[in-house]
C-alpha positions in Angstrom: 0.0 0.0 0.0 1.3 3.5 -0.9 2.1 5.9 1.9 -0.1 9.0 2.3 1.3 12.5 2.5 -0.2 15.9 3.4 1.2 19.3 2.7 0.7 21.8 5.5 0.0 25.3 4.3 -1.7 28.1 6.2 -4.0 30.6 4.5 -2.0 32.7 2.0 -2.3 36.1 0.3 -3.9 36.8 -3.0 -2.1 36.9 -6.4 0.3 34.0 -6.4 3.0 33.5 -9.1 5.5 30.7 -9.6 8.0 32.8 -7.5 5.7 33.1 -4.6 7.5 31.1 -1.8 4.5 28.9 -0.8 3.7 28.1 -4.5 7.4 27.3 -5.2 7.6 25.1 -2.1 4.4 23.3 -2.8 5.4 22.5 -6.4 8.9 21.4 -5.3 7.4 19.1 -2.6 4.9 17.5 -4.9 7.6 17.0 -7.6 9.7 15.2 -5.1 6.7 12.9 -4.3 6.2 12.0 -8.0 9.0 9.5 -8.0 7.8 7.8 -4.7 4.9 5.5 -4.0 2.9 8.3 -2.3 -0.8 9.3 -2.3 -1.3 13.0 -1.6 -4.2 13.8 0.7 -6.0 17.0 -0.1 -9.3 18.8 -0.5 -10.7 22.0 -2.0 -12.8 25.2 -1.3 -9.8 27.3 -0.1 -6.9 28.5 -2.2 -4.2 26.4 -0.5 -6.1 23.1 -0.8 -7.1 24.0 -4.3 -3.5 24.6 -5.2 -2.4 21.2 -3.8 -5.1 19.4 -5.6 -4.6 21.2 -8.9 -0.8 20.7 -8.9 -1.1 17.1 -7.8 -3.4 16.5 -10.8 -1.0 18.4 -13.0 1.8 16.1 -12.0 -0.4 13.0 -12.3 0.1 12.1 -8.6 -2.3 9.7 -6.8 -4.8 11.6 -4.7 -7.1 11.0 -1.7 -9.6 13.8 -1.9 -11.8 14.8 1.0 -15.1 16.2 -0.2 -16.9 18.5 2.4 -20.7 18.2 1.7 -24.1 18.5 3.2 -25.5 15.1 2.2 -25.0 12.1 -0.1 -26.5 13.9 -3.1 -24.4 17.0 -2.4 -21.3 14.7 -2.2 -21.9 13.4 -5.8 -22.6 16.9 -7.1 -19.3 18.2 -5.6 -17.4 15.1 -6.6 -18.5 15.7 -10.2 -17.5 19.4 -9.9 -14.1 18.6 -8.6 -13.4 16.0 -11.3 -14.0 18.8 -13.9 -12.3 21.6 -12.0 -9.1 19.6 -11.4 -9.1 17.3 -14.5 -9.4 14.2 -12.4 -11.6 12.0 -14.6 -9.8 8.6 -15.1 -7.0 9.4 -12.7 -6.0 7.5 -9.5 -8.2 9.2 -6.9 -9.7 7.8 -3.7 -12.8 9.9 -2.8 -14.0 10.4 0.8 -17.1 12.4 1.8 -17.0 14.6 4.9 -20.6 15.3 5.9 -21.0 18.7 7.4 -24.8 18.9 7.6 -25.9 21.4 10.2 -22.4 22.7 10.8 -21.2 26.3 10.3 -18.8 26.9 7.4 -16.0 27.6 10.0 -16.6 24.3 11.8 -16.8 22.4 8.5 -13.5 24.0 7.4 -11.9 23.0 10.7 -13.1 19.4 10.4 -11.8 19.3 6.8 -8.3 20.5 7.8 -8.2 18.1 10.8 -9.3 15.2 8.5 -6.8 15.9 5.7 -3.9 16.3 8.2 -5.0 13.3 10.2 -5.0 11.0 7.1 -1.4 12.0 6.2 1.3 9.6 7.4 4.0 11.9 6.1 3.5 15.6 6.7 5.3 18.2 4.7 5.2 21.7 6.2 5.3 24.3 3.4 4.3 27.7 4.9 2.8 27.7 8.4 1.6 30.7 10.4 2.9 30.6 13.9 0.1 29.8 16.4 -2.3 29.2 13.5 -4.5 26.1 12.8 -1.8 24.3 10.8 0.8 25.1 13.5 -1.5 23.5 16.1 -2.3 20.5 13.8 1.4 19.9 13.1 2.3 19.9 16.8 -0.5 17.5 17.5 0.7 15.2 14.7 4.3 15.2 16.1 3.0 14.3 19.5 1.3 11.3 17.9 4.6 10.2 16.5 4.1 11.3 12.8 7.2 12.4 10.9 7.5 15.9 9.4 9.6 16.5 6.3 10.7 20.1 6.6 12.9 20.2 3.4 10.4 22.4 1.6 9.4 24.7 4.4 9.5 28.5 3.8 8.9 31.3 6.3 5.3 32.3 6.6 4.7 35.7 5.1 1.9 38.0 6.3 -0.8 38.2 3.7 -0.4 41.3 1.6 -2.7 43.0 -0.9 -0.8 44.9 -3.6 -3.4 45.7 -6.2 -4.9 48.7 -4.6 -4.6 52.2 -6.1 -6.4 55.3 -7.1 -5.9 57.6 -10.2 -5.7 61.2 -9.1 -7.0 64.0 -11.2 -3.6 65.3 -12.0 -2.5 61.9 -13.4 -5.3 61.6 -16.0 -4.1 62.0 -19.6 -5.4 64.6 -21.9 -6.9 62.0 -24.3 -9.0 60.7 -21.4 -10.0 64.2 -20.2 -11.3 65.1 -23.7 -13.2 61.9 -24.3 -16.9 62.4 -23.8 -19.6 59.9 -22.9 -20.0 58.6 -26.5 -19.3 55.0 -25.3 -20.9 52.5 -22.9 -17.9 51.0 -21.1 -17.6 47.6 -19.4 -14.9 48.1 -16.8 -13.0 45.1 -15.5 -10.5 44.3 -12.7 -8.1 41.8 -11.3 -9.6 38.4 -10.6 -8.8 36.9 -7.2 -9.0 33.5 -8.6 -10.3 31.9 -11.9 -11.9 33.8 -14.7 -15.6 33.1 -15.4 -16.0 29.7 -16.9 -12.3 28.7 -16.2 -11.2 25.6 -14.4 -9.1 25.7 -11.3 -6.4 23.5 -12.8 -6.0 25.9 -15.7 -5.7 28.8 -13.3 -2.9 27.1 -11.3 -1.1 26.0 -14.4 -0.9 29.6 -15.5 0.2 30.6 -12.0 3.2 28.2 -12.0 4.2 29.4 -15.5 4.0 33.1 -14.7 6.4 35.6 -13.0 3.5 38.1 -12.7 0.1 37.3 -11.4 -1.7 36.0 -14.5 -5.2 37.3 -13.7 -4.5 41.0 -13.6 -7.0 43.4 -15.1 -5.0 43.8 -18.3 -5.0 40.0 -18.8 -8.7 39.9 -18.2 -9.2 42.6 -20.8 -7.0 40.8 -23.4 -9.0 37.6 -22.7 -12.3 39.5 -23.4 -10.9 40.7 -26.8 -9.5 37.3 -27.6 -12.8 35.6 -26.9 -14.8 38.4 -28.5 -17.2 37.8 -25.7 -18.3 39.4 -22.4 -19.5 36.7 -20.0 -22.6 37.5 -17.9 -22.5 37.3 -14.2 -25.3 36.8 -11.6 -23.3 38.6 -8.8 -25.4 41.3 -7.1 -28.0 41.0 -9.9 -31.8 41.0 -9.2 -33.2 37.4 -9.2 -29.7 36.1 -10.0 -30.2 37.1 -13.7 -27.0 36.8 -15.7 -26.1 40.2 -17.0 -23.2 42.2 -18.3 -22.8 45.7 -16.8 -21.7 48.9 -18.5 -21.3 52.5 -17.4 -22.4 55.6 -19.4 -20.0 57.8 -17.6 -17.2 59.5 -19.5 -13.9 57.8 -18.5 -12.7 60.9 -16.5 -15.9 60.7 -14.5 -15.4 57.0 -13.8 -11.9 57.5 -12.4 -12.9 58.6 -8.9 -15.1 55.5 -8.6 -12.1 53.2 -9.0 -11.2 52.3 -5.4 -10.1 49.5 -3.2 -13.0 47.6 -1.4 -11.5 45.9 1.7 -14.7 43.9 2.2 -14.3 42.1 -1.1 -10.5 42.3 -1.2 -10.6 43.8 -4.7 -11.0 47.0 -6.6 -14.5 48.2 -7.4 -13.1 48.2 -11.0 -9.8 49.3 -12.6 -8.9 51.5 -15.5 -9.2 48.6 -17.9 -12.2 48.2 -20.0 -13.9 48.0 -23.4 -16.2 50.7 -24.7 -18.9 50.2 -27.3 -20.2 53.3 -29.2 -23.4 54.2 -27.4 -25.6 54.4 -30.4 -24.5 50.9 -31.6 -24.7 49.5 -28.1 -28.3 50.6 -27.6 -29.2 49.1 -31.0 -27.7 45.8 -29.7 -30.0 45.7 -26.7 -27.8 47.2 -24.0 -30.3 49.2 -21.9 -30.2 51.8 -19.1 -30.9 50.7 -15.5 -34.0 52.1 -13.9 -33.2 53.4 -10.4 -35.7 53.5 -7.6 -35.6 54.5 -3.9 -35.0 51.7 -1.5 -38.2 50.5 0.2 -40.4 51.6 -2.7 -42.0 49.2 -5.1 -40.4 48.5 -8.5 -41.4 50.9 -11.2 -44.4 49.7 -13.2 -43.6 47.3 -16.1 -39.9 47.4 -15.2 -38.0 44.2 -15.8 -36.3 43.2 -12.5 -32.9 42.6 -14.1 -32.9 46.2 -15.3 -33.6 47.8 -11.9 -31.4 49.0 -9.1 -32.2 50.7 -5.8 -30.5 54.0 -5.3 -28.7 52.6 -2.2 -28.7 53.6 1.4 -24.9 54.1 1.8 -23.6 54.6 -1.7 -25.5 56.4 -4.4 -25.6 53.8 -7.2 -27.1 56.3 -9.7 -23.7 57.9 -10.0 -22.5 54.9 -12.0 -25.1 55.5 -14.8 -25.3 51.8 -15.3 -26.5 50.0 -18.4 -27.0 46.2 -18.6 -27.2 43.5 -21.2 -29.0 40.2 -20.4 -26.8 37.1 -20.9 -23.4 36.9 -22.6 -22.6 39.6 -25.1 -20.8 38.5 -28.3 -18.5 41.3 -29.6 -17.9 39.9 -33.0 -21.2 41.6 -34.1 -19.6 45.0 -33.6 -17.2 46.7 -36.1 -13.8 47.4 -34.7 -14.3 51.1 -35.3 -17.2 51.0 -32.8 -14.9 49.6 -30.0 -12.3 51.2 -27.8 -10.1 49.8 -25.1 -8.9 51.5 -21.9 -5.8 50.7 -20.0 -3.8 52.3 -17.2 -0.5 53.4 -18.8 0.8 54.5 -22.2 3.2 51.6 -22.4 0.2 49.2 -21.8 -1.8 51.1 -24.5 0.9 50.5 -27.1 1.2 46.8 -26.1 -2.5 46.2 -26.2 -3.0 48.0 -29.5 -0.3 46.0 -31.1 -1.8 42.8 -29.8 -5.4 43.5 -30.6 -5.4 46.1 -33.4 -8.1 48.0 -31.5 -8.0 51.7 -30.6 -6.5 51.8 -27.1 -6.4 54.8 -24.7 -4.4 55.2 -21.5 -5.5 56.9 -18.3 -2.0 58.0 -17.5 0.3 59.5 -20.1 
């Protein structure tokens, strides 16, 4: 019977790359196990376990995967999801359910971590926060006589967030200042994890092949152009209706709304977007949002997906939002009706050369 091994990794910061110490240590440890008769114990639903599972699959290692779930039917649904996300169909995987029915998310996560660590005969600390959960579990395992292989351990680094900025008025370029509201603009931002419709294994494959975080806003914009498609989202949408959002604000008016949102650990949006000439966009079915005071009834005959309360803290009317229902295919628009926005002049030159589309920079 093969031995089982568990990698010990505390919660980590956003935006990993191949040079991020915990990613490099994780990949090195798993690569060392590839030549041994070892089954890696792992799980998912948090970035560190996701990384271990994805990279183990990438290296074709045997896995024992713990599936936190509410019930038997939920287990089969999540097992199917994990097979797709981590490209596990047909691979050597032992599946175990961890029923968390009636438990809080925090308690289920704690049981998941205890279970994964408890099943590992060999423990490989990678990046452990002092006095954290993994630190406690590793000490408990040592007291039980388990061996710890510290060859791949790296010092724990306090989680940092480095994609947070504002564009001040004196930074805005003349071409942005003089551009009016002739376009409806879909603004984008850095993704904290996968792109819409992307598998976790493809995300982590890009991470280990990139010296810069591969899901920055500029990468997201280039993907939109490459796909010629804006993917709808149900996030914060009425009745969970998939929509694509736009703003009718002139770019210079949008700049003050680009800010860091600590609650969501991301920018509201960044100076990266694609604009569609307003007249053409409206003909394609992109329609203005109808605002109403919170607490009032919806306007008569209003379609719910096209409505938005004015807000009790923020005034959402300031965004002058438009929406399109479902995914929007960009191939139906002429290139002359599209314009791209990026942060710097160097990026504008790079993006224009790569896409052939008119590209404007916020900063000269």
